[in-house]
N, C-alpha and C positions, 0 to 999 in steps of 0.2 A: 678551644669553648666548652662550660660543661652547666646543667641543666641549672645554672642558678644563672647564667645570663637570664637579665631581664626579657621580658614579654614585647612586644611592639606589641602592638592591638591593631595588626593588619582585616582582619576580621569579625562580623557580626557577631552571635550567640544565635540572631534571628532562623529560624528552621520556616523550609520555603518546598515549593516543590512534592513531593511524592512522600506521604507517610507507608508504614510499610503494608497498613490493608489495600494501597491503589496500586503500591508494583502487580506489573504485567504475572497474569500467570502462566507457566513453563507448562505445559500438557505434557505427559509421560504420555506418547504415543507410539505403537511399535507399528512392524511393518509398514505396506507400503502405498493403505489407505490414505488419504488425504494431505494437504504439501505438508512439500517435505521444513524442518525448522529454521533452513536458513530464507525459506520465501517467505514463512512466518511469522521470521521477526527481521525483514530485508527491511524495510521500513525503520524501525529502530535500532538497529545496528549499526549507524553508520554512524563512521567515525566523523568522529571532530573533527576539524581543523586548526590543529593549532599550530604557531607561524613553520615556517623553515628556517634553516641556520643560513644566512648569509653566503653565498660563493666566500669562498677563501677562507671563512673564519675557522673553521676547523679542519680536520683531516679524516678521514674514514678509515677504521680501524682495516687492520690488516688481515687477508684471508688465510689461514694455516696451511702449511707445506704439507703436511700430512695428508689436504682433503677433507681431514671430518670438522665436526664442528669446533668454530673458532671460537675463543675462552676470551672476551670483554670485561676490563673493572672500572675503565674513568677512558671518557672520550675525551679527544686531543681535539681542544677550540679556543680560542681567543676571547668567547661571549661570556661573560659575566651571568653564566648559569648552571645548574645543576637539576640533575633527574633522579626525582619520587620512585621511589618502587617500594609496594607493599605484601610480604607474601603470607602464605596460609590461608588464613579465613575462617577462623573459628571461633570470631563474634559478629555479628548480625550491625553497624550500630544505621538507625535509619538519619540521625545527624548528621552525620560524615556523611551519610550522599548526599545532605543535599549543603551539604558547605562546599563538597568539590562540584557538585552544578553552581551553587550559586558564585563562587568566587571562579571557576573557569581555570582548575588546576590540574593541571594536565601530570598521571598521575599512569605506573603501567604494575598490574597487579600479579602475582606472581604464584595460583592458586594447586595449593591440594585438593585434588580436586573429592575424597571423601568429607570436607568441609561445605559442600552444595549441600549434601543430606537435602531439608524438606526444605532449603531454602534454597532456590536457585532463587526465587527471582531478586533476593539483597539483590544474586552480582550480579543479573542485571538490571539491573540500575544502575549501578554499578558502572555497568558496560555499555549504558545508557547517559552517564554524566561523563564518559569520555576515556573509561581505561579499559585495552582491551584484557582479556584473561590471555594467560601464557604458562607457561607448563610449570609446577612443582611438584610432580608424584602424581601417584594415589595419597597413597600413607605419612609419607615424612622419614625415609631411612637413611641413615647414613649410607651413602649409595658403594663408597670402596668397601663396604661390609658383606654386597650382595654379589653373585655371581650374576657373571652376561648375562643370560635368560634373566631371573627376576630384575635385573635392576633395565631388560626391555621391557619387560610386566610396567612398573612402575615409569615410564614414563610414554609407553605406546598409549596404552589401557587410559591410562588418565587424559592426553590428547585427543582421543577416542569420544572422552565424557563430555571436557569443554566441550570438542567441536559440533558433541549431539543436542547439550546445550543450547549455546552460545551463535550458532552461526558459523562460527570460524574456525579453525586449528589451528592450535597454538604453534609457533614458527620457533621460540624462542626459551628457552631453559635454563631451571635454576634449580642450583643442585643443594641439596636441605645442607646448612653446614656447612654449602662451599665446598665441600666434600664430593670430589670426583676418582677418577682417572682414566685409564685409555679405552675402557670397555663400556664406562660413562659414556663418550660421546659417538664411541662407536655405538651405541645402541639407541643415541641422541637421532643421528644419523637413519638410524635404518625406518625411527620412527619420525621422521620429515622433523626434524628440526635444526636447524641455519645455522642457532649461535646459541654458546649459555657467558648471561650475562650475570658478572659479580657486582662486585661493590666496591667501593672507595672507601667509607663510612659510615657507624650505623648510629640510628640514634635508637637506643634501647628507651623506646617509648613501651611506657606500663612497667616495666622492669628494670630492674638494676644487672650492669654492664661491671667488666670488670674495669676496677681503677678509677669509673667515675662516678659511679652511683647511682642512685634510680631517676630513671628519666633522662642517662648522662649518653653525650656525644663522646662519642671515640673515632678520630680516624688510624686506616690501619697502618701508616708513612710512623705517625705518634705525632702528627703536627696539630695544628688549633684552628680551629675555625673553616670554612669553606674554601675548596679552590676548584677554578674554573671547568669544570665537565667529571666534578663529583657526582656521582656512580650510588645516593643514599639509601639504604636499606630499612626501613621501618615494618609493623608487623599490625596485624587486621588484632586489634587488643582492647578489654575497656578501657572505657574509657578516648577513645580514638579521632574523638572531635576536638577535643580540647588540646590533645596532645599536639596532631595536625598541626592546630591555632600558632603553640606554642615555636612550630619548628618555622610556619610564614612569617614567624616573628623573627627569629631570626636570618630566614631568607633575606628576608627585607634590611636588619638592622645592617647586613655588610654589604649590604650595594648588590647583592645578585638576585634571580628570578626563579621559578620550576618552569621544562619544559622539557616537552617533548621528546623522550630518549629515542623512540623510534625515528621519527627526522632526521638524526643523527646515525643511523643506520641501513647501510646501503638496503636494498631488498634482496641481496645472493647471504644478507646477517638474521633478512627478518622483520626490516624496517622498512621504511617508507623513501628515502634517497637514490635516488639512482646509483649502479654501481660503476667503479671507475672503466673509461674506455680500456678497450685493450690492446693489440697491437696494431691492429686494423682500425680504430677508430672506431670501434663497435664497441656496447657493454659487452663484457665478459657472460 
């Protein structure tokens, strides 16, 4: 599959809902006066209820044997579903927010916290549309190039800021460039991260990918098209709304549908699914 694939018109261009001026403002309050961020935004931060997988249709990922956050790059499932994840956050596209709201598409955002800047309300609107905010560091470095303390700072301080802004501290981490080492996983655990989520395929939306050209699609295994349980990487870039429509068309054309990856991750991984029973028949 490549960017030249015909696009199936699965979504309209109508912009609904919230315009930039109508997003709820995030007050930058400090100290102990007034209600907490969680209390102030509790009503609007309620999770959208995406369908859970049927029992027996998927195999939960296994915990890491070393006790550190496990690394997940694909979900084992019989369902013809793929998982859409979007990284960074350096563009703010109101049309994309409204598209996600209108079409009720589950996505997961890995937010580089420096991109919140003065646009915290944009990501609140994304959060309200159903996208949890997970951790993608403060400044998007190659984590393997940093020492343990610097890695911890990148993860912990990003989680601190996202938690303060959006009422929930991230529990899933995506290392920039997919680059990490054992020190990264140790730092993640110390910062409350429960799993690392990588990807099995990338849509190079708004840019060119190796061997696939502009707006090309590439699988990590070198194959074509989608496979059940694919975790697809995209980025917040200029033109995201149109690029997202293209992706939705490809997904529908191949007989798949987007699903919420957090519903296929156990709670011990930072997801919503129950953990597997332990030896005594109780959740681990």
